[in-house]
TIVO-196368 format. One line per 10 residues: their letters; for each residue y, z, x of N, C-alpha, C. Coordinates in nm, 2 decimals. Each point is the difference from the previous one (the first is absolute). Example, Ala and Ser with C-alpha at 12.3 -4.5 7.8 and 13.67 -1.06 7.14 Angstrom:
<rs>
as = -0.57,0.78,1.32,0.12,0.00,-0.09,0.12,0.00,0.09 ~ 0.11,-0.07,-0.04,0.11,0.00,0.09,0.11,0.08,-0.08;
</rs>
This chain:
<rs>
mldvlkieka = -0.11,0.02,0.05,0.11,0.01,-0.05,0.14,-0.04,0.08 ~ -0.01,0.10,0.11,0.11,-0.03,0.09,-0.06,0.03,0.15 ~ 0.08,-0.10,0.09,-0.02,0.01,0.13,0.14,-0.02,0.07 ~ 0.01,0.11,0.07,0.12,0.02,0.10,-0.01,-0.01,0.12 ~ 0.05,-0.12,0.07,-0.05,-0.05,0.12,0.12,0.04,0.11 ~ -0.02,0.10,0.10,0.09,-0.01,0.11,0.13,-0.01,-0.05 ~ 0.06,0.09,-0.10,0.13,0.00,-0.06,0.09,0.08,0.10 ~ 0.14,-0.04,0.04,0.10,0.07,0.04,0.12,0.01,-0.04 ~ 0.08,0.10,0.03,0.13,0.01,-0.07,0.09,0.10,0.09 ~ 0.10,-0.09,0.06,0.13,0.11,0.07,0.10,0.01,-0.07;
fgtrkavdgl = 0.05,0.10,0.02,0.16,0.00,-0.05,0.06,0.06,0.13 ~ 0.08,-0.11,0.05,0.09,0.01,0.13,-0.11,0.03,0.09 ~ 0.02,0.10,0.09,-0.10,0.03,0.13,-0.14,0.07,-0.04 ~ 0.01,0.06,-0.14,-0.11,0.06,-0.05,-0.08,-0.06,-0.06 ~ -0.14,-0.01,0.05,-0.13,-0.07,-0.08,-0.06,0.09,-0.09 ~ 0.04,-0.01,-0.15,-0.07,0.06,-0.08,-0.11,-0.03,-0.02 ~ -0.06,-0.11,0.01,-0.15,-0.04,0.00,-0.05,-0.08,0.09 ~ -0.10,0.01,0.06,-0.03,-0.06,0.12,-0.12,-0.01,0.04 ~ -0.01,-0.15,-0.07,-0.18,-0.07,0.01,-0.07,0.05,-0.11 ~ 0.01,0.03,-0.10,-0.10,0.11,-0.12,-0.07,-0.11,-0.06;
slqlrpgeil = -0.15,0.03,0.00,-0.07,-0.09,-0.10,-0.08,0.08,-0.08 ~ -0.04,-0.03,-0.10,-0.10,0.05,-0.10,-0.01,-0.07,-0.12 ~ -0.13,0.04,-0.07,-0.05,-0.11,-0.11,-0.04,0.14,-0.12 ~ 0.02,-0.07,-0.12,-0.02,0.04,-0.10,-0.08,-0.04,-0.09 ~ -0.12,0.03,-0.07,-0.08,-0.06,-0.08,0.02,0.05,-0.17 ~ -0.04,-0.09,-0.08,0.00,0.03,-0.15,-0.06,0.14,-0.02 ~ -0.02,0.06,-0.09,-0.07,0.15,-0.03,0.02,0.07,0.10 ~ 0.10,0.02,0.09,0.04,0.10,0.11,0.12,0.03,-0.01 ~ 0.02,0.14,0.08,0.11,0.06,0.02,0.02,0.03,0.15 ~ 0.08,-0.05,0.05,0.03,0.00,0.14,0.10,0.09,0.01;
gllgpngagk = 0.00,0.12,0.07,0.08,0.10,0.04,0.12,-0.07,0.14 ~ 0.12,0.03,-0.03,0.08,-0.02,0.13,0.08,0.12,0.04 ~ -0.04,0.07,0.10,0.06,0.16,0.04,0.08,-0.04,0.13 ~ 0.09,0.11,0.01,0.08,-0.02,0.12,0.12,0.11,0.03 ~ 0.01,0.03,0.11,0.14,0.11,-0.01,0.15,-0.06,-0.07 ~ 0.07,0.03,-0.04,0.16,-0.02,0.01,0.01,-0.10,0.11 ~ 0.07,-0.12,-0.06,0.02,-0.11,0.12,-0.10,-0.10,0.04 ~ -0.13,0.02,-0.05,-0.12,-0.05,0.08,-0.01,-0.17,-0.06 ~ 0.08,-0.01,-0.11,0.01,-0.14,-0.06,-0.05,-0.05,-0.08 ~ -0.07,0.10,-0.10,-0.05,-0.02,-0.09,0.09,-0.06,-0.16;
tttvamiagl = 0.09,0.04,0.01,0.09,-0.05,-0.12,0.05,-0.14,0.03 ~ 0.04,-0.03,0.16,0.04,-0.13,0.03,-0.13,-0.11,-0.02 ~ -0.12,0.08,0.03,-0.12,-0.11,-0.03,0.00,-0.03,-0.17 ~ 0.00,0.09,-0.06,0.02,-0.01,-0.14,0.07,-0.11,-0.05 ~ 0.12,0.01,0.07,0.12,-0.09,-0.04,-0.05,-0.15,0.03 ~ -0.08,0.00,0.11,-0.03,-0.15,0.04,-0.12,-0.05,-0.08 ~ -0.09,0.08,-0.03,-0.12,-0.03,-0.08,0.06,-0.05,-0.14 ~ 0.10,0.08,-0.06,0.08,-0.03,-0.11,0.07,-0.13,-0.02 ~ 0.02,-0.07,0.15,0.09,-0.09,-0.03,0.18,0.04,0.01 ~ 0.03,0.12,-0.01,0.11,0.02,0.04,0.08,0.00,0.13;
lipdagevri = -0.09,0.00,0.11,0.08,-0.01,0.13,-0.13,-0.10,0.05 ~ 0.07,-0.09,0.12,-0.05,-0.12,0.03,-0.07,0.05,0.13 ~ -0.13,-0.01,0.03,-0.03,0.04,0.15,0.06,-0.07,0.12 ~ 0.01,0.07,0.12,0.09,-0.09,0.11,-0.15,-0.08,0.05 ~ -0.08,0.04,-0.02,-0.13,-0.06,0.05,-0.14,0.04,-0.09 ~ -0.09,-0.08,0.03,-0.11,0.02,-0.07,0.01,-0.04,-0.19 ~ -0.10,0.03,-0.08,0.00,-0.03,-0.14,-0.07,0.07,-0.08 ~ 0.02,0.02,-0.13,-0.06,0.04,-0.08,-0.05,-0.11,-0.11 ~ -0.13,0.03,-0.05,-0.08,-0.09,-0.09,-0.05,0.06,-0.09 ~ 0.03,-0.03,-0.13,-0.06,0.03,-0.12,-0.08,-0.09,-0.08;
qgrkiqgdqd = -0.14,0.05,-0.01,-0.11,-0.11,-0.04,0.01,-0.14,0.11 ~ 0.01,0.06,0.12,-0.02,-0.11,0.09,0.13,-0.09,0.02 ~ 0.09,0.03,-0.08,0.13,-0.09,0.04,0.13,0.08,0.02 ~ 0.06,-0.05,0.08,0.16,0.08,0.02,0.09,-0.03,-0.10 ~ 0.06,0.07,-0.04,0.15,-0.01,-0.09,0.06,-0.10,0.04 ~ 0.05,-0.10,-0.11,0.10,-0.09,0.05,0.14,0.05,-0.08 ~ 0.06,0.08,0.05,0.15,0.04,-0.08,0.00,0.09,-0.10 ~ 0.09,0.03,-0.05,0.04,0.08,-0.12,-0.06,-0.04,-0.12 ~ -0.02,-0.11,-0.04,-0.04,-0.07,-0.10,-0.14,-0.04,0.00 ~ -0.08,0.05,0.11,-0.13,-0.06,-0.01,-0.09,0.08,-0.09;
plkrqlglvp = -0.06,-0.08,-0.09,-0.10,0.07,-0.12,-0.10,0.08,0.06 ~ -0.03,0.01,0.13,-0.07,0.10,0.05,0.04,0.14,0.01 ~ 0.15,0.01,-0.01,0.04,0.14,-0.01,-0.05,0.08,-0.14 ~ -0.03,-0.09,-0.10,-0.03,0.08,-0.12,-0.17,0.04,0.05 ~ -0.05,0.00,0.05,-0.10,0.07,0.06,0.02,0.13,0.07 ~ 0.14,0.02,0.04,0.03,0.15,0.02,0.08,0.12,-0.08 ~ -0.05,0.07,0.01,0.06,0.12,-0.08,0.06,0.10,0.14 ~ 0.14,0.04,-0.04,0.06,0.09,0.11,0.02,0.14,-0.06 ~ -0.02,0.08,0.02,0.01,0.17,-0.02,0.11,0.06,0.12 ~ 0.11,-0.03,-0.03,0.10,0.04,0.13,0.02,0.15,0.01;
qdmalyedlt = 0.01,0.04,0.12,0.02,0.14,0.04,0.14,0.06,-0.11 ~ 0.11,-0.07,0.03,0.08,0.05,-0.12,-0.02,-0.07,-0.12 ~ 0.04,0.13,-0.12,-0.02,-0.04,-0.15,0.07,-0.17,-0.02 ~ -0.05,-0.08,-0.05,0.07,-0.14,-0.06,-0.01,0.01,-0.13 ~ 0.07,0.06,-0.09,0.01,0.05,-0.12,0.15,0.00,-0.06 ~ 0.03,-0.03,-0.12,0.13,0.04,-0.06,-0.01,0.10,-0.07 ~ 0.08,0.10,0.04,-0.03,0.11,-0.08,0.06,0.03,-0.15 ~ 0.12,-0.09,-0.04,0.07,0.01,-0.12,-0.09,-0.09,-0.10 ~ -0.12,-0.04,0.07,-0.09,-0.08,-0.11,-0.10,0.07,-0.03 ~ -0.09,-0.03,-0.14,-0.12,0.08,-0.02,-0.09,-0.08,0.10;
aeenltlfga = -0.13,0.06,0.00,-0.09,-0.04,0.06,-0.06,-0.14,-0.04 ~ 0.01,-0.02,-0.12,-0.04,-0.14,-0.08,0.13,-0.11,0.05 ~ 0.11,0.04,0.01,0.09,-0.08,0.05,0.00,-0.05,0.13 ~ -0.05,0.11,0.08,0.00,-0.06,0.17,-0.09,-0.11,-0.01 ~ -0.16,0.04,-0.06,-0.08,-0.10,-0.01,0.03,-0.15,-0.05 ~ 0.10,0.01,-0.12,0.02,-0.12,-0.06,0.10,-0.08,0.11 ~ 0.10,0.08,0.07,0.06,-0.06,0.10,-0.07,-0.07,0.12 ~ -0.09,0.08,0.06,-0.09,-0.04,0.12,-0.07,-0.08,-0.04 ~ -0.04,-0.03,-0.14,-0.14,-0.09,-0.04,0.09,-0.13,-0.02 ~ 0.13,0.00,-0.04,0.04,-0.14,0.02,0.05,-0.05,0.11;
lyglggkdle = 0.01,0.10,0.14,0.01,-0.05,0.12,-0.14,-0.07,0.08 ~ -0.09,0.07,-0.10,-0.14,-0.07,0.07,-0.04,-0.13,-0.10 ~ 0.11,-0.03,-0.09,-0.04,-0.12,-0.09,-0.09,0.03,-0.10 ~ -0.01,0.11,-0.04,-0.09,0.03,-0.12,0.11,0.05,-0.12 ~ -0.07,-0.04,-0.12,0.08,0.00,-0.14,-0.12,0.00,-0.12 ~ 0.08,0.02,-0.10,-0.09,0.00,-0.13,-0.13,0.09,0.01 ~ -0.10,-0.05,-0.05,-0.12,0.07,-0.05,-0.04,0.07,0.14 ~ -0.01,-0.08,0.09,-0.06,0.04,0.15,0.08,0.07,0.05 ~ 0.15,0.02,0.00,0.09,0.12,0.03,-0.09,0.14,-0.06 ~ 0.03,-0.01,-0.14,-0.01,0.13,-0.07,-0.15,0.03,0.02;
aakvrvlesv = -0.11,-0.06,0.02,-0.11,-0.02,0.04,-0.01,0.10,0.14 ~ 0.05,-0.02,0.08,0.02,0.02,0.15,0.06,0.15,-0.02 ~ 0.10,0.02,-0.05,0.09,0.11,-0.01,-0.09,0.09,-0.06 ~ -0.07,0.00,-0.10,-0.10,0.09,-0.05,-0.10,0.06,0.11 ~ -0.06,-0.10,0.08,-0.10,0.00,0.11,0.04,0.09,0.06 ~ 0.11,-0.02,0.07,0.05,0.06,0.12,0.02,0.14,-0.05 ~ 0.12,0.00,-0.07,0.00,0.16,-0.08,-0.11,0.08,0.00 ~ -0.10,-0.03,-0.07,-0.12,0.06,-0.02,-0.08,0.05,0.12 ~ 0.02,-0.11,0.07,-0.09,0.03,0.16,0.06,0.11,0.07 ~ 0.14,0.02,-0.03,0.04,0.12,0.09,0.05,0.11,-0.11;
glhdrrkdsv = -0.03,0.01,-0.10,0.01,0.12,-0.08,0.14,0.02,-0.07 ~ 0.08,-0.13,-0.03,0.14,0.03,-0.06,0.02,-0.07,-0.13 ~ -0.11,-0.07,-0.05,0.03,-0.07,-0.11,0.04,0.10,-0.10 ~ -0.01,0.12,-0.03,0.06,0.08,-0.09,0.17,0.03,0.03 ~ 0.03,0.00,0.12,0.11,0.01,0.03,0.10,-0.13,0.05 ~ -0.04,-0.10,-0.09,0.04,-0.16,0.07,0.15,-0.01,-0.10 ~ 0.04,0.06,-0.07,0.14,0.00,-0.07,0.08,0.11,0.05 ~ -0.07,0.07,0.11,0.14,0.10,0.05,0.07,-0.06,0.12 ~ 0.14,0.04,0.02,0.07,-0.05,0.10,-0.07,0.03,0.12 ~ -0.01,-0.04,0.12,-0.05,0.01,0.12,0.05,0.12,0.08;
atysggmkrr = 0.13,0.01,-0.04,0.09,0.12,0.08,-0.06,0.14,-0.10 ~ -0.08,0.01,-0.07,-0.06,0.14,-0.07,-0.13,-0.02,0.08 ~ -0.05,-0.09,0.07,-0.13,0.04,0.09,0.02,0.08,0.08 ~ -0.15,0.08,0.04,-0.01,0.07,0.12,-0.05,-0.10,0.12 ~ 0.02,0.08,0.11,0.01,-0.09,0.11,-0.17,-0.07,0.01 ~ -0.08,0.07,-0.04,-0.14,-0.07,-0.01,0.02,-0.10,-0.11 ~ 0.06,0.01,-0.10,-0.03,-0.11,-0.10,0.09,-0.13,0.05 ~ 0.11,0.04,0.06,0.06,-0.13,0.04,-0.09,-0.06,0.11 ~ -0.08,0.07,0.10,-0.07,-0.07,0.08,-0.12,-0.06,-0.06 ~ -0.06,0.02,-0.10,-0.09,-0.07,-0.08,0.04,-0.13,-0.08;
lnlavallhd = 0.13,0.02,-0.05,0.08,-0.10,-0.04,0.01,-0.10,0.11 ~ 0.05,0.03,0.12,0.02,-0.09,0.10,-0.13,-0.09,0.03 ~ -0.10,0.08,-0.01,-0.13,-0.08,0.00,-0.06,-0.09,-0.11 ~ 0.06,0.04,-0.12,-0.03,-0.08,-0.12,0.09,-0.12,0.03 ~ 0.09,-0.02,0.04,0.10,-0.12,0.03,-0.07,-0.07,0.11 ~ -0.07,0.04,0.08,-0.07,-0.08,0.08,-0.11,-0.07,-0.05 ~ -0.08,0.08,-0.07,-0.11,-0.10,-0.09,0.03,-0.06,-0.08 ~ 0.10,0.00,-0.05,0.03,-0.10,-0.14,-0.02,-0.15,0.02 ~ 0.00,-0.07,0.12,-0.05,-0.11,0.00,-0.15,-0.05,0.01 ~ -0.07,0.14,0.02,-0.13,-0.01,0.02,-0.08,-0.06,0.16;
pallildept = 0.10,0.06,0.11,0.01,-0.08,0.09,-0.16,0.02,0.11 ~ -0.03,-0.09,0.08,-0.13,0.02,0.07,0.03,0.11,0.14 ~ 0.06,0.01,0.04,0.02,0.07,0.10,0.14,0.11,-0.03 ~ -0.03,0.13,0.01,0.10,0.09,-0.02,0.04,0.08,0.13 ~ 0.15,-0.01,0.04,0.04,0.08,0.13,0.08,0.11,-0.07 ~ -0.06,0.13,0.08,0.07,0.13,-0.03,0.04,0.09,0.09 ~ 0.14,0.01,0.01,0.07,0.04,0.11,0.04,0.16,-0.06 ~ -0.08,0.09,0.05,-0.01,0.14,-0.02,0.07,0.04,-0.14 ~ -0.13,-0.05,-0.12,0.03,-0.01,-0.11,0.00,0.15,-0.05 ~ -0.04,0.12,0.05,0.02,0.14,-0.07,0.08,0.10,0.07;
vgvdpqsrna = 0.11,-0.06,0.07,0.08,0.10,0.06,0.08,0.08,-0.14 ~ -0.01,0.10,0.02,0.08,0.10,-0.08,-0.06,0.03,-0.11 ~ -0.11,-0.04,-0.05,-0.11,0.01,-0.13,-0.05,0.12,0.01 ~ -0.03,0.05,-0.16,-0.08,0.12,-0.01,-0.13,-0.04,-0.01 ~ -0.08,0.12,0.04,-0.17,-0.05,-0.01,-0.05,-0.09,-0.12 ~ 0.06,0.04,-0.09,-0.07,-0.08,-0.14,0.03,-0.15,0.00 ~ 0.13,0.00,0.03,0.03,-0.17,0.01,-0.08,-0.06,0.14 ~ 0.01,0.05,0.12,-0.09,-0.05,0.09,-0.15,-0.01,-0.03 ~ -0.03,0.07,-0.04,-0.15,-0.01,-0.06,0.00,-0.12,-0.08 ~ 0.07,-0.01,-0.12,0.00,-0.12,-0.08,0.05,-0.16,0.07;
ifetlealra = 0.08,0.00,0.12,0.01,-0.09,0.07,-0.12,-0.03,0.09 ~ -0.08,0.09,0.03,-0.12,-0.02,0.09,-0.10,-0.06,-0.12 ~ 0.00,0.04,-0.10,-0.10,-0.05,-0.08,0.01,-0.14,-0.05 ~ 0.13,-0.02,-0.02,0.07,-0.14,0.01,-0.06,-0.10,0.09 ~ 0.01,0.01,0.11,-0.02,-0.04,0.12,-0.15,0.00,0.03 ~ -0.08,0.06,-0.06,-0.15,0.01,0.03,-0.02,-0.09,-0.13 ~ 0.06,0.01,-0.08,-0.07,-0.13,-0.12,0.03,-0.12,0.04 ~ 0.14,-0.05,0.07,0.05,-0.12,0.05,-0.11,-0.05,0.11 ~ -0.06,0.10,0.08,-0.06,-0.03,0.09,-0.15,-0.06,-0.04 ~ -0.06,0.05,-0.09,-0.12,0.01,-0.08,-0.01,-0.13,-0.10;
agkallytth = 0.15,-0.05,-0.04,0.01,-0.13,-0.05,0.01,-0.11,0.12 ~ 0.00,0.02,0.14,0.00,-0.08,0.07,0.14,-0.04,0.06 ~ 0.09,0.08,-0.02,0.15,-0.02,0.06,-0.03,0.05,0.15 ~ 0.09,-0.06,0.07,0.03,0.01,0.15,0.13,0.10,0.00 ~ -0.01,0.14,0.07,0.10,0.07,0.01,0.04,0.02,0.15 ~ 0.09,0.00,0.02,0.08,0.08,0.13,0.08,0.11,-0.03 ~ -0.03,0.11,0.06,0.04,0.14,-0.02,0.05,0.07,0.12 ~ 0.15,0.00,0.00,0.04,0.09,0.11,0.07,0.13,-0.05 ~ -0.06,0.11,0.07,0.00,0.13,0.00,0.05,0.10,0.11 ~ 0.06,0.10,-0.04,0.03,0.12,0.11,-0.13,0.10,-0.01;
ymeeaerlcd = -0.07,0.00,-0.12,-0.08,0.10,-0.04,-0.15,-0.04,-0.01 ~ -0.04,0.09,0.12,-0.15,-0.04,0.05,-0.08,0.04,-0.11 ~ 0.04,0.08,-0.06,-0.14,0.03,-0.12,0.01,-0.14,-0.11 ~ 0.10,-0.06,-0.01,0.01,-0.13,-0.10,-0.10,-0.09,0.06 ~ 0.03,-0.04,0.16,-0.09,-0.10,0.05,-0.12,0.04,0.00 ~ -0.07,0.12,0.01,-0.12,0.05,0.02,-0.06,-0.05,-0.11 ~ 0.07,0.06,-0.15,-0.06,-0.05,-0.09,0.01,-0.12,-0.05 ~ 0.12,-0.09,0.00,-0.03,-0.14,-0.05,-0.04,-0.12,0.09 ~ 0.02,0.03,0.14,0.00,-0.16,0.05,-0.14,-0.01,0.08 ~ -0.06,-0.11,-0.03,-0.11,-0.07,0.03,0.00,-0.01,0.17;
rivimdsgrm = 0.10,-0.03,0.08,0.04,-0.04,0.14,0.16,0.08,-0.02 ~ 0.01,0.03,0.14,0.12,0.07,0.06,0.05,-0.06,0.11 ~ 0.13,-0.06,0.03,0.06,-0.03,0.08,0.11,0.11,0.05 ~ -0.02,0.04,0.14,0.12,0.09,0.05,0.09,-0.09,0.07 ~ 0.11,0.02,0.01,0.10,-0.10,0.08,0.09,0.08,0.06 ~ 0.07,-0.02,0.08,0.10,0.09,0.09,0.09,-0.13,0.08 ~ 0.12,0.02,0.00,0.07,-0.08,0.08,-0.02,-0.16,-0.02 ~ -0.02,-0.03,-0.13,-0.02,-0.12,-0.04,-0.14,-0.07,0.03 ~ -0.07,0.07,0.09,-0.14,-0.03,0.01,-0.15,0.08,-0.07 ~ -0.07,-0.08,-0.01,-0.11,0.06,-0.06,-0.10,0.11,0.12;
laedtlggll = 0.01,0.13,-0.02,-0.09,0.06,0.07,-0.14,0.03,-0.02 ~ -0.05,-0.05,-0.14,-0.12,0.04,-0.04,0.00,-0.05,-0.14 ~ -0.14,-0.08,-0.03,-0.04,-0.06,-0.13,-0.15,0.04,-0.05 ~ -0.03,0.09,-0.09,-0.13,0.03,-0.02,-0.03,0.05,-0.15 ~ -0.10,0.03,-0.05,-0.03,0.06,-0.08,0.04,0.16,0.02 ~ 0.01,0.14,-0.08,0.01,0.11,0.04,-0.10,0.03,0.09 ~ -0.11,-0.02,-0.06,-0.11,0.06,0.10,0.00,-0.03,0.13 ~ 0.07,-0.13,0.02,-0.02,-0.08,0.14,0.11,0.05,0.09 ~ 0.10,0.06,-0.07,0.11,0.04,0.05,-0.02,0.14,0.06 ~ -0.10,0.10,-0.08,0.00,0.14,0.02,-0.11,-0.01,0.11;
trlpvanvlc = -0.05,-0.12,0.04,-0.12,-0.01,0.12,0.09,-0.01,0.14 ~ 0.11,-0.05,-0.01,0.10,0.00,0.08,0.03,0.12,0.07 ~ 0.01,0.12,-0.06,0.02,0.13,0.06,-0.13,0.04,0.09 ~ 0.02,0.08,0.10,-0.08,0.06,0.08,-0.10,0.09,-0.10 ~ 0.05,0.07,-0.10,-0.08,0.09,-0.07,0.03,-0.03,-0.12 ~ -0.10,-0.09,-0.09,0.03,0.00,-0.14,0.00,0.09,-0.10 ~ -0.11,0.09,0.01,-0.06,0.12,-0.08,0.00,0.13,0.09 ~ 0.02,0.11,-0.08,-0.02,0.12,0.09,-0.10,0.09,-0.12 ~ -0.10,0.05,0.05,-0.07,0.11,-0.05,0.03,0.16,0.03 ~ 0.06,0.06,-0.10,0.02,0.12,0.04,-0.12,0.14,-0.05;
vdfdseltls = -0.03,0.07,0.09,-0.09,0.07,-0.05,0.03,0.15,0.06 ~ 0.00,0.10,-0.11,0.06,0.14,0.02,-0.11,0.09,0.03 ~ 0.01,0.12,0.11,-0.09,0.09,0.01,0.05,0.13,-0.02 ~ -0.10,0.08,-0.05,0.03,0.12,-0.01,-0.01,0.10,0.14 ~ -0.10,-0.06,0.05,-0.03,0.14,0.12,0.08,-0.08,0.12 ~ 0.01,0.12,0.10,0.09,-0.01,0.09,-0.06,-0.10,0.13 ~ 0.01,-0.14,0.00,-0.04,-0.09,0.08,0.11,-0.05,0.10 ~ -0.04,-0.05,0.11,0.06,-0.07,0.11,-0.01,-0.13,0.00 ~ 0.07,-0.08,0.07,-0.04,-0.14,0.01,-0.12,-0.02,0.09 ~ -0.04,0.09,0.07,-0.15,-0.04,0.06,-0.08,-0.01,-0.08;
afdgleteac = 0.00,0.05,-0.14,-0.12,0.00,-0.09,-0.01,-0.13,-0.03 ~ 0.10,-0.13,0.02,0.00,-0.14,-0.02,-0.05,-0.08,0.12 ~ -0.03,0.08,0.10,-0.01,-0.08,0.15,-0.10,-0.12,-0.03 ~ 0.06,-0.11,0.04,-0.10,-0.12,0.00,0.03,-0.09,-0.15 ~ 0.05,0.05,-0.09,0.02,-0.06,-0.14,0.07,-0.12,0.03 ~ 0.13,0.01,0.07,0.07,-0.10,0.03,-0.03,-0.10,0.10 ~ -0.13,-0.02,0.03,-0.07,-0.10,0.06,-0.08,-0.08,-0.11 ~ -0.01,0.02,-0.09,-0.05,-0.07,-0.12,0.06,-0.12,-0.01 ~ -0.08,-0.08,-0.04,0.06,-0.15,0.02,0.09,-0.01,-0.14 ~ -0.03,0.07,-0.11,0.07,-0.02,-0.12,0.15,0.11,0.02;
vssltftrgr = 0.03,0.06,0.09,0.10,0.09,0.01,0.12,-0.07,0.11 ~ 0.09,0.01,-0.08,0.13,-0.06,0.07,0.09,0.12,0.06 ~ 0.00,0.08,-0.06,0.07,0.14,0.06,-0.05,0.13,-0.07 ~ 0.03,0.09,0.07,-0.04,0.13,-0.05,0.09,0.11,0.05 ~ 0.03,0.09,-0.09,0.09,0.13,0.04,-0.03,0.10,-0.09 ~ 0.00,0.12,0.05,-0.01,0.11,-0.07,0.11,0.13,0.03 ~ 0.04,0.04,-0.13,0.12,0.09,0.00,-0.01,0.10,-0.11 ~ -0.01,0.13,0.03,0.03,0.10,-0.12,-0.14,-0.04,-0.10 ~ -0.10,0.01,0.03,-0.10,0.00,-0.07,-0.01,-0.16,-0.04 ~ 0.08,-0.11,0.01,-0.04,-0.11,-0.06,-0.03,-0.11,0.09;
lrvglqdlcl = -0.11,-0.07,-0.02,-0.03,-0.14,0.06,0.04,-0.10,-0.05 ~ 0.07,-0.04,0.09,0.06,-0.16,-0.05,-0.08,-0.14,0.09 ~ -0.08,-0.06,-0.11,-0.08,-0.11,0.10,0.05,-0.14,-0.05 ~ 0.05,-0.09,0.08,0.02,-0.13,0.01,-0.10,-0.10,-0.02 ~ -0.01,-0.10,-0.12,-0.11,-0.07,-0.03,0.06,-0.15,-0.05 ~ -0.04,-0.07,0.03,0.01,-0.14,-0.05,-0.05,-0.03,-0.15 ~ -0.13,0.03,-0.02,-0.08,-0.02,-0.17,-0.04,0.15,-0.01 ~ 0.06,0.05,-0.11,-0.02,0.12,-0.06,-0.15,0.00,-0.06 ~ -0.06,-0.10,-0.08,-0.08,-0.03,-0.07,-0.13,0.02,0.11 ~ 0.00,-0.07,0.11,-0.12,-0.01,0.07,0.03,0.15,0.11;
dvprvlqkla = 0.11,0.04,0.06,0.01,0.08,0.08,0.03,0.14,-0.03 ~ 0.03,0.05,-0.12,0.01,0.10,-0.04,-0.14,0.10,0.00 ~ -0.10,-0.08,-0.05,-0.16,0.08,-0.01,-0.03,0.03,0.12 ~ 0.02,-0.11,0.11,-0.04,0.01,0.14,0.08,0.13,0.05 ~ 0.13,0.02,-0.01,0.04,0.12,0.05,-0.04,0.14,-0.05 ~ -0.01,-0.01,-0.14,-0.04,0.12,-0.06,-0.16,0.06,0.03 ~ -0.08,-0.12,0.01,-0.11,0.04,0.07,0.00,0.03,0.13 ~ 0.08,-0.03,0.09,0.00,0.06,0.15,0.06,0.13,-0.01 ~ 0.06,0.02,-0.09,0.07,0.14,-0.01,-0.07,0.08,-0.05 ~ -0.13,-0.03,-0.12,-0.11,0.09,-0.03,-0.09,0.01,0.09;
drglrwshle = -0.02,-0.12,0.08,-0.10,0.03,0.12,0.03,0.13,0.09 ~ 0.12,0.02,0.03,0.04,0.10,0.10,0.00,0.13,-0.11 ~ -0.04,0.01,-0.11,0.03,0.11,-0.06,0.12,0.06,-0.06 ~ 0.11,-0.08,-0.03,0.13,0.01,-0.03,-0.01,-0.02,-0.12 ~ 0.11,0.11,-0.08,-0.01,0.00,-0.14,0.17,0.00,-0.03 ~ 0.03,-0.11,-0.14,0.14,-0.02,0.02,0.04,0.06,-0.14 ~ 0.09,0.00,-0.04,0.07,0.06,-0.11,0.08,-0.08,-0.08 ~ 0.05,-0.09,0.07,0.08,-0.12,-0.10,0.00,-0.14,0.09 ~ -0.02,-0.11,-0.09,0.00,-0.12,0.05,0.10,-0.10,-0.07 ~ 0.06,-0.07,0.07,0.10,-0.09,-0.07,0.02,-0.13,0.12;
cersslenvf = 0.06,-0.11,-0.06,0.00,-0.11,0.07,0.15,-0.06,-0.01 ~ 0.04,-0.04,0.11,0.16,-0.08,-0.01,-0.02,-0.13,0.03 ~ 0.07,-0.08,-0.07,0.01,-0.14,0.05,0.10,-0.04,0.06 ~ 0.00,-0.08,0.10,0.15,-0.04,0.04,0.05,-0.09,-0.11 ~ 0.15,-0.01,-0.03,0.10,-0.08,-0.09,0.07,-0.12,0.06 ~ 0.02,-0.08,-0.08,0.09,-0.11,0.04,0.12,0.03,0.08 ~ 0.08,0.14,-0.05,0.06,0.02,0.07,0.00,0.06,0.16 ~ -0.12,0.02,0.02,-0.05,0.05,0.12,0.02,-0.15,0.11 ~ -0.06,-0.10,-0.09,-0.02,-0.16,0.10,0.15,-0.06,0.02 ~ 0.08,0.06,-0.15,0.13,-0.06,0.03,0.09,0.06,0.10;
laltgrslrd = -0.03,0.12,0.01,0.10,0.06,0.13,-0.05,-0.02,0.14 ~ -0.16,0.01,0.00,-0.04,-0.07,0.11,0.06,-0.13,0.05 ~ -0.01,-0.10,-0.07,0.06,-0.13,0.01,0.14,0.00,0.02 ~ 0.09,0.05,-0.08,0.12,-0.03,0.02,0.11,0.13,0.07 ~ -0.10,0.10,0.05,0.10,0.11,0.05,0.07,0.10,-0.10 ~ 0.02,0.13,0.06,0.02,0.10,-0.10,0.16,0.04,-0.01 ~ 0.05,-0.08,0.09,0.17,-0.02,0.03,0.08,-0.03,-0.12 ~ 0.10,0.08,-0.05,0.09,-0.05,-0.12,0.07,-0.12,0.05 ~ 0.01,-0.09,-0.08,0.08,-0.13,0.03,0.07,-0.04,-0.12 ~ 0.14,-0.05,0.01,0.07,-0.04,-0.12,0.04,-0.14,0.01;
a = -0.03,-0.06,-0.10,0.02,-0.14,0.00,0.14,-0.07,0.02;
</rs>
């Protein structure tokens, strides 16, 4: 559905995007993550045809967009970071206006308005002025506008900024339904838990370049320790009680502090039973077990660094 081929964009001496390539298939959500100033919004603008790349190209359904009037742009839906709504109009009036811009009218437009308002849970508030909406409702209407012309490719630039948990969940459910219907979605966000829940694949970028692209599981394997088994002991033990355990093939790391043993493992399903059997063989009895999994945030910080940067 979408091929981005080595695109570049500079603003003066600053290169915002530097040779970025990515691919998005139908029925897939691709997450685009990066710190402030990484080039995410510039990338989105080039994909949407709002900016012309200095080099490289963007192809939709195998073809490059030829100007603003190219019918191929009708395959795109854009949910911008900033709200694109007229607050003095009702939700229905906003959709009528944007529908006319998309070239929709008559029964087709009326049916489309009902479809998108129901999909974002706003049909019962369609006659109300947008100025009376909560922040979450405005975000959902912003999404409805982008869906009005039934695009095959939906681009979402941080669509849940400042929304309440209920509205965020409603947006997630809408996006998951779109994926199930075969739509292709490009999703930028600062919220790691959103990417973990929604995205089939994740691109991490910084300084305009791609640092990594993989599934969540694939990204987690890039960390030295992907999972940790924590074992609590009641008895007074010292680290010597676990001598030799760190040499086991499945053990990546081992620490023991204040009665808690932390064992780094790559595969919880395979490795936890092995470690527990080794402990039992030594006659060690534990009082509590728990597992910790590395997160996308750990991967993100490992790749982009922990220092604060302002765009």
